[in-house]
C-alpha positions as a printed NumPy array, in Angstrom:
array([[ 78.855,  50.577, 256.865],
       [ 75.077,  50.602, 256.789],
       [ 73.251,  49.646, 253.593],
       [ 74.23 ,  52.191, 250.932],
       [ 71.213,  52.551, 248.656],
       [ 67.47 ,  52.15 , 248.829],
       [ 65.379,  50.561, 246.085],
       [ 65.347,  53.843, 244.127],
       [ 69.141,  53.987, 243.924],
       [ 69.322,  56.804, 246.463],
       [ 71.477,  56.881, 249.577],
       [ 69.435,  54.96 , 252.125],
       [ 68.161,  56.503, 255.381],
       [ 70.274,  53.975, 257.295],
       [ 73.441,  55.055, 255.521],
       [ 72.681,  58.746, 255.907],
       [ 72.023,  58.281, 259.619],
       [ 75.36 ,  56.499, 259.984],
       [ 77.343,  59.484, 258.65 ],
       [ 75.679,  62.235, 260.699],
       [ 78.422,  64.28 , 262.344],
       [ 81.156,  62.484, 260.395],
       [ 83.551,  63.754, 257.751],
       [ 82.565,  62.262, 254.382],
       [ 84.889,  62.527, 251.391],
       [ 82.863,  62.572, 248.173],
       [ 84.551,  61.977, 244.822],
       [ 82.442,  63.969, 242.363],
       [ 82.891,  64.64 , 238.666],
       [ 83.07 ,  68.424, 238.304],
       [ 85.148,  68.426, 235.125],
       [ 83.31 ,  71.243, 233.349],
       [ 84.441,  73.395, 230.416],
       [ 85.985,  76.695, 231.533],
       [ 86.662,  79.741, 229.381],
       [ 88.586,  82.486, 231.191],
       [ 87.128,  81.253, 234.463],
       [ 83.547,  81.127, 233.154],
       [ 81.747,  77.765, 233.242],
       [ 80.474,  76.835, 229.795],
       [ 78.225,  73.919, 230.808],
       [ 77.376,  73.186, 234.447],
       [ 75.619,  69.878, 233.758],
       [ 78.093,  67.784, 235.739],
       [ 77.917,  70.141, 238.711],
       [ 74.132,  69.94 , 238.744],
       [ 74.273,  66.154, 238.491],
       [ 76.542,  66.049, 241.561],
       [ 74.262,  68.133, 243.761],
       [ 71.7  ,  65.501, 244.924],
       [ 74.26 ,  63.258, 246.645],
       [ 76.118,  66.198, 248.212],
       [ 72.858,  67.741, 249.399],
       [ 71.588,  64.455, 250.832],
       [ 74.776,  64.025, 252.864],
       [ 74.739,  67.632, 254.066],
       [ 71.063,  67.428, 255.008],
       [ 71.89 ,  64.302, 257.014],
       [ 74.399,  66.267, 259.058],
       [ 77.595,  64.995, 257.458],
       [ 80.597,  67.262, 257.059],
       [ 80.982,  66.947, 253.31 ],
       [ 84.415,  67.185, 251.682],
       [ 84.192,  67.149, 247.887],
       [ 87.176,  66.198, 245.766],
       [ 87.275,  66.377, 241.972],
       [ 89.475,  67.165, 238.994],
       [ 89.275,  69.628, 236.143],
       [ 91.181,  69.242, 232.897],
       [ 94.584,  67.622, 232.637],
       [ 97.136,  69.612, 234.619],
       [100.588,  68.038, 234.725],
       [100.484,  66.938, 238.365],
       [101.146,  70.471, 239.651],
       [ 99.057,  73.584, 240.397],
       [ 97.926,  75.47 , 237.298],
       [ 95.621,  78.472, 237.756],
       [ 93.665,  77.833, 234.562],
       [ 92.495,  74.493, 235.979],
       [ 91.471,  75.778, 239.414],
       [ 88.149,  74.585, 240.816],
       [ 87.469,  77.966, 242.455],
       [ 84.727,  78.906, 239.914],
       [ 83.172,  75.48 , 240.441],
       [ 83.028,  76.013, 244.214],
       [ 81.09 ,  79.218, 243.646],
       [ 78.625,  77.563, 241.26 ],
       [ 78.195,  74.561, 243.546],
       [ 77.323,  76.908, 246.388],
       [ 74.711,  78.631, 244.224],
       [ 73.099,  75.301, 243.36 ],
       [ 73.154,  74.08 , 246.972],
       [ 71.842,  77.388, 248.256],
       [ 74.635,  77.531, 250.845],
       [ 78.273,  78.654, 250.812],
       [ 80.874,  76.061, 249.847],
       [ 84.231,  76.504, 251.561],
       [ 87.151,  76.237, 249.14 ],
       [ 90.534,  74.808, 250.029],
       [ 93.338,  76.19 , 247.891],
       [ 95.169,  72.864, 247.98 ],
       [ 94.146,  69.207, 248.099],
       [ 95.844,  67.671, 251.138],
       [ 97.957,  70.556, 252.448],
       [ 97.496,  73.144, 255.169],
       [ 94.516,  74.83 , 253.495],
       [ 92.688,  71.507, 253.07 ],
       [ 93.299,  70.469, 256.673],
       [ 92.23 ,  73.867, 258.024],
       [ 89.139,  74.036, 255.812],
       [ 88.001,  70.567, 256.841],
       [ 88.669,  71.271, 260.537],
       [ 86.363,  74.301, 260.386],
       [ 83.407,  72.417, 258.899],
       [ 80.319,  72.099, 261.044],
       [ 77.681,  69.398, 260.609],
       [ 75.838,  69.923, 257.324],
       [ 78.485,  72.14 , 255.75 ],
       [ 80.311,  71.496, 252.467],
       [ 83.879,  72.122, 251.336],
       [ 85.526,  71.626, 247.964],
       [ 89.217,  70.77 , 247.743],
       [ 91.365,  72.189, 244.954],
       [ 91.88 ,  70.154, 241.777],
       [ 92.991,  66.678, 242.831],
       [ 95.144,  66.394, 239.704],
       [ 97.382,  69.185, 240.998],
       [ 98.979,  66.271, 242.881],
       [101.084,  63.889, 240.782],
       [100.064,  60.994, 243.034],
       [ 96.474,  61.13 , 241.784],
       [ 97.219,  59.662, 238.362],
       [100.522,  57.892, 239.075],
       [100.947,  54.412, 237.626],
       [103.103,  53.545, 240.647],
       [100.856,  51.921, 243.262],
       [103.056,  53.147, 246.109],
       [103.056,  56.758, 244.95 ],
       [ 99.333,  56.715, 244.317],
       [ 98.723,  54.989, 247.641],
       [100.753,  57.555, 249.578],
       [ 98.587,  60.329, 248.156],
       [ 95.442,  58.32 , 248.926],
       [ 96.634,  58.037, 252.544],
       [ 96.701,  61.836, 252.785],
       [ 93.227,  62.161, 251.27 ],
       [ 91.82 ,  59.451, 253.537],
       [ 93.254,  61.183, 256.612],
       [ 90.817,  64.055, 256.002],
       [ 87.699,  61.894, 256.352],
       [ 85.868,  59.14 , 258.206],
       [ 84.042,  57.689, 255.175],
       [ 84.118,  57.82 , 251.384],
       [ 81.312,  58.135, 248.831],
       [ 82.105,  57.526, 245.162],
       [ 79.814,  59.688, 243.03 ],
       [ 81.984,  60.696, 240.069],
       [ 80.818,  58.345, 237.336],
       [ 82.955,  60.064, 234.718],
       [ 86.12 ,  58.753, 236.411],
       [ 85.154,  55.269, 237.644],
       [ 87.02 ,  53.727, 234.697],
       [ 90.252,  55.216, 236.047],
       [ 92.465,  53.519, 238.64 ],
       [ 93.324,  56.768, 240.374],
       [ 93.948,  57.69 , 243.987],
       [ 90.707,  59.577, 244.661],
       [ 88.642,  56.985, 242.795],
       [ 90.193,  53.62 , 243.631],
       [ 92.809,  53.782, 246.389],
       [ 90.833,  55.924, 248.846],
       [ 87.999,  53.387, 248.735],
       [ 90.462,  50.77 , 250.011],
       [ 91.298,  52.944, 252.998],
       [ 87.922,  54.16 , 254.232],
       [ 84.445,  52.724, 254.831],
       [ 82.907,  53.366, 251.432],
       [ 79.633,  53.668, 249.581],
       [ 78.349,  54.202, 246.06 ],
       [ 76.686,  57.551, 245.482],
       [ 73.258,  57.886, 243.93 ],
       [ 74.587,  59.283, 240.65 ],
       [ 76.953,  56.367, 240.064],
       [ 74.233,  53.895, 241.038],
       [ 71.814,  55.438, 238.539],
       [ 74.407,  55.341, 235.75 ],
       [ 75.244,  51.686, 236.351],
       [ 71.561,  50.763, 236.464],
       [ 70.923,  52.371, 233.068],
       [ 73.999,  50.808, 231.482],
       [ 72.954,  47.376, 232.688],
       [ 69.609,  47.916, 230.995],
       [ 71.546,  48.529, 227.771],
       [ 73.623,  45.367, 228.056],
       [ 71.417,  42.827, 229.843],
       [ 68.402,  41.916, 227.685],
       [ 67.636,  45.397, 226.285],
       [ 64.119,  45.916, 224.973],
       [ 64.045,  45.739, 221.194],
       [ 64.413,  47.211, 218.649],
       [ 67.779,  48.348, 220.063],
       [ 69.525,  51.141, 218.159],
       [ 73.023,  52.47 , 218.89 ],
       [ 74.105,  55.831, 217.453],
       [ 77.842,  56.522, 217.433],
       [ 79.572,  59.723, 216.401],
       [ 82.438,  61.886, 217.523],
       [ 85.814,  62.336, 215.953],
       [ 87.709,  59.052, 216.14 ],
       [ 86.556,  55.563, 215.23 ],
       [ 89.424,  54.188, 217.344],
       [ 87.677,  55.496, 220.469],
       [ 84.641,  53.35 , 219.67 ],
       [ 86.199,  50.138, 218.348],
       [ 85.558,  48.14 , 221.508],
       [ 81.948,  49.287, 221.66 ],
       [ 81.312,  48.435, 218.022],
       [ 82.929,  45.039, 218.486],
       [ 80.805,  44.236, 221.55 ],
       [ 77.525,  45.64 , 220.259],
       [ 77.613,  43.932, 216.865],
       [ 76.113,  40.935, 218.608],
       [ 73.605,  42.889, 220.7  ],
       [ 72.206,  45.884, 218.829],
       [ 69.751,  45.667, 215.957],
       [ 71.098,  48.765, 214.222],
       [ 74.294,  50.799, 214.43 ],
       [ 74.07 ,  54.354, 213.081],
       [ 77.459,  55.912, 212.345],
       [ 78.075,  59.66 , 212.034],
       [ 80.565,  62.315, 213.096],
       [ 84.205,  62.37 , 212.083],
       [ 84.459,  58.618, 212.521],
       [ 82.161,  58.032, 209.544],
       [ 84.882,  58.893, 207.045],
       [ 86.911,  55.853, 208.005],
       [ 83.795,  53.765, 207.212],
       [ 83.322,  55.535, 203.881],
       [ 87.002,  55.   , 203.054],
       [ 86.589,  51.298, 203.868],
       [ 83.909,  51.232, 201.154],
       [ 86.409,  52.665, 198.693],
       [ 85.001,  56.218, 198.686],
       [ 86.858,  59.525, 198.489],
       [ 86.72 ,  61.461, 201.79 ],
       [ 88.769,  64.519, 200.836],
       [ 90.357,  66.386, 203.746],
       [ 87.919,  64.882, 206.238],
       [ 89.109,  63.25 , 209.442],
       [ 90.42 ,  59.793, 208.592],
       [ 92.131,  57.04 , 210.565],
       [ 93.865,  55.18 , 207.784],
       [ 95.189,  52.521, 210.151],
       [ 91.623,  51.525, 211.101],
       [ 90.243,  51.042, 207.6  ],
       [ 90.784,  47.273, 207.563],
       [ 89.279,  46.903, 211.043],
       [ 86.201,  48.851, 209.963],
       [ 85.909,  46.758, 206.816],
       [ 85.854,  43.685, 209.038],
       [ 83.041,  45.17 , 211.102],
       [ 81.004,  45.879, 207.987],
       [ 81.423,  42.264, 206.894],
       [ 80.553,  40.91 , 210.354],
       [ 77.451,  43.081, 210.529],
       [ 76.219,  41.763, 207.199],
       [ 76.795,  38.177, 208.296],
       [ 75.084,  38.644, 211.672],
       [ 72.078,  40.577, 210.404],
       [ 72.953,  43.811, 212.212],
       [ 72.27 ,  46.856, 210.064],
       [ 75.014,  49.494, 209.963],
       [ 73.503,  52.71 , 208.656],
       [ 75.943,  55.211, 207.157],
       [ 75.187,  58.731, 205.875],
       [ 74.175,  59.103, 202.256],
       [ 74.95 ,  62.814, 202.193],
       [ 77.53 ,  64.973, 203.931],
       [ 77.806,  68.663, 204.783],
       [ 81.218,  69.799, 203.576],
       [ 83.213,  73.013, 203.455],
       [ 86.559,  74.061, 202.042],
       [ 87.773,  75.084, 205.5  ],
       [ 86.708,  74.961, 209.117],
       [ 85.261,  77.997, 210.917],
       [ 82.247,  80.237, 211.428],
       [ 82.735,  81.825, 208.016],
       [ 83.033,  78.504, 206.179],
       [ 80.8  ,  78.107, 203.148],
       [ 78.855,  74.887, 203.799],
       [ 77.287,  72.754, 201.093],
       [ 75.657,  69.337, 200.927],
       [ 77.084,  66.632, 198.678],
       [ 76.297,  62.921, 198.249],
       [ 78.557,  60.732, 200.379],
       [ 79.768,  59.171, 197.136],
       [ 80.878,  62.546, 195.71 ],
       [ 83.102,  64.158, 198.341],
       [ 85.749,  66.135, 196.464],
       [ 89.439,  65.791, 197.221],
       [ 89.688,  69.314, 198.678],
       [ 86.469,  69.112, 200.756],
       [ 86.245,  68.783, 204.52 ],
       [ 83.276,  66.799, 205.884],
       [ 81.818,  68.435, 209.002],
       [ 78.308,  66.994, 209.465],
       [ 75.914,  64.407, 208.13 ],
       [ 73.533,  65.835, 205.555],
       [ 69.774,  66.476, 205.844],
       [ 68.829,  63.286, 203.992],
       [ 70.961,  61.274, 206.413],
       [ 69.594,  63.145, 209.422],
       [ 66.066,  62.237, 208.362],
       [ 67.053,  58.594, 207.74 ],
       [ 68.753,  58.347, 211.14 ],
       [ 65.678,  59.837, 212.814],
       [ 63.43 ,  57.343, 211.028],
       [ 65.629,  54.496, 212.302],
       [ 65.579,  55.822, 215.872],
       [ 61.891,  56.61 , 216.405],
       [ 60.53 ,  53.015, 216.346],
       [ 63.212,  51.812, 218.774],
       [ 62.499,  50.733, 222.334],
       [ 66.119,  51.232, 223.446],
       [ 68.56 ,  53.818, 222.066],
       [ 72.11 ,  54.608, 223.163],
       [ 73.763,  57.654, 221.601],
       [ 77.405,  58.637, 222.058],
       [ 79.072,  61.303, 219.945],
       [ 77.715,  64.22 , 217.892],
       [ 77.019,  63.85 , 214.188],
       [ 79.03 ,  66.943, 213.283],
       [ 80.762,  70.012, 214.655],
       [ 77.621,  71.092, 216.498],
       [ 79.282,  74.148, 218.047],
       [ 78.874,  75.851, 214.653],
       [ 75.307,  76.333, 213.406],
       [ 76.152,  75.29 , 209.851],
       [ 77.24 ,  71.855, 211.083],
       [ 74.747,  71.222, 213.914],
       [ 71.662,  69.956, 212.106],
       [ 72.661,  66.289, 212.001],
       [ 73.162,  66.264, 215.751],
       [ 69.874,  68.128, 216.213],
       [ 67.996,  65.551, 214.116],
       [ 69.352,  62.671, 216.202],
       [ 68.649,  64.413, 219.508],
       [ 65.096,  65.293, 218.443],
       [ 64.4  ,  61.7  , 217.444],
       [ 65.607,  60.44 , 220.828],
       [ 63.008,  62.633, 222.538],
       [ 60.261,  60.96 , 220.486],
       [ 60.848,  57.273, 221.172],
       [ 58.519,  55.173, 223.299],
       [ 61.229,  53.516, 225.322],
       [ 64.604,  54.131, 226.946],
       [ 66.77 ,  56.867, 225.393],
       [ 70.29 ,  57.261, 226.754],
       [ 72.621,  60.107, 225.868],
       [ 76.094,  58.753, 226.515],
       [ 77.844,  61.67 , 228.138],
       [ 80.674,  63.906, 226.985],
       [ 80.059,  65.904, 223.824],
       [ 76.615,  64.378, 223.284],
       [ 75.404,  65.654, 226.655],
       [ 76.903,  69.076, 225.935],
       [ 75.222,  69.091, 222.531],
       [ 71.686,  68.515, 223.8  ],
       [ 72.093,  71.416, 226.21 ],
       [ 73.801,  73.699, 223.68 ],
       [ 71.039,  73.021, 221.133],
       [ 68.346,  73.941, 223.644],
       [ 66.735,  70.561, 224.343],
       [ 64.891,  69.922, 227.592],
       [ 67.004,  67.374, 229.471],
       [ 63.848,  65.803, 230.9  ],
       [ 62.869,  64.758, 227.371],
       [ 65.576,  62.084, 227.455],
       [ 65.451,  58.92 , 229.512],
       [ 68.974,  59.419, 230.852],
       [ 71.866,  61.77 , 230.158],
       [ 75.124,  60.231, 231.311],
       [ 77.862,  62.269, 232.973],
       [ 80.644,  59.988, 231.788],
       [ 81.287,  59.29 , 228.124],
       [ 84.475,  57.267, 228.561],
       [ 83.117,  55.278, 231.491],
       [ 79.905,  54.529, 229.582],
       [ 81.835,  53.295, 226.572],
       [ 84.111,  51.043, 228.62 ],
       [ 81.096,  49.527, 230.389],
       [ 79.461,  48.841, 227.026],
       [ 82.708,  47.264, 225.829],
       [ 82.327,  44.766, 228.672],
       [ 85.315,  46.062, 230.631],
       [ 85.506,  46.12 , 234.41 ],
       [ 85.523,  49.618, 235.883],
       [ 88.081,  49.825, 238.735],
       [ 86.105,  52.507, 240.556],
       [ 83.088,  50.2  , 240.672],
       [ 84.767,  46.9  , 241.477],
       [ 86.566,  48.462, 244.447],
       [ 83.202,  49.358, 245.983],
       [ 81.954,  45.794, 245.8  ],
       [ 84.279,  44.281, 248.389]])
């Protein structure tokens, strides 16, 4: 096909001209939180709009495919994309046709009715077992059905490019394909984090499990100047130092690995900054009685749910002078006000740096919106936490490599 992107990482005029009047299948990431059919955070939908709008404005017949949640390869009403279709239409300022299946009669009829410049959304692609099958033949057969709906494919769902799935990987092998502007922008930012980042370079990691971040820690110990550790994962680090962590989240099987990282960091001159105080409670919930204790004095019956104010201030002081900051994972259970201040302190500091600040998707992206921050105050807010982490681990992303042939 014609050249995909211009120098700004947008779909090029040549590419857009080449798809006028054609059916273009777009793999977007519309995996948003739903509560009784109400969208809790539409950030991923909004991030998907520019590529869809550019294709529609160019006269393409746009067919969007995406997943929501983890249905078991069969239709499940609670994971329907119908509310997403409505919200997407509101953001585009034009109706979005909704197919009640992915490759069945409704999908074929909906696509056949599209006129140039119109948009349709197919039902949750994971309602089909072939989407996530580990069997290449099964996955390929489903990809054949998806590909039959379109003349070209645009990959714009960054949150799934680390998955070898039918709508991400196999369809690209069957249709003329292109990288969407959102994916291109994400890859560009991540390369800036891994290829000669401007220093000082600070990485802030949080979230629940240290095991989710092991590869990133391992890879970044030789690249970052400072690693700041918070969230539930911090208690495995504290345990590795011989401290009591009470009822806090702990991965006992990772203690020795973490101890090795602490030793490596000391040898290589990378500073690992851990909290000096912790917000604890006796139980979890809105009515929990929160109190701040030194990290060295967590009681056996206490549950750690956030970094403390002293640690929040220390983390902010470490972040502000940086020229490059990557943040993935909240510092505490930010959904509850009593345990949100550590995350707020980190987010605020990222808005104040004179350099590149990257919020690494997932819960971190949700947190900055939930806490009322202006998204424009950050250099980049990623739409894909898992994909970002795997890139930073140095792994190949199947959904990217397949576009490079």
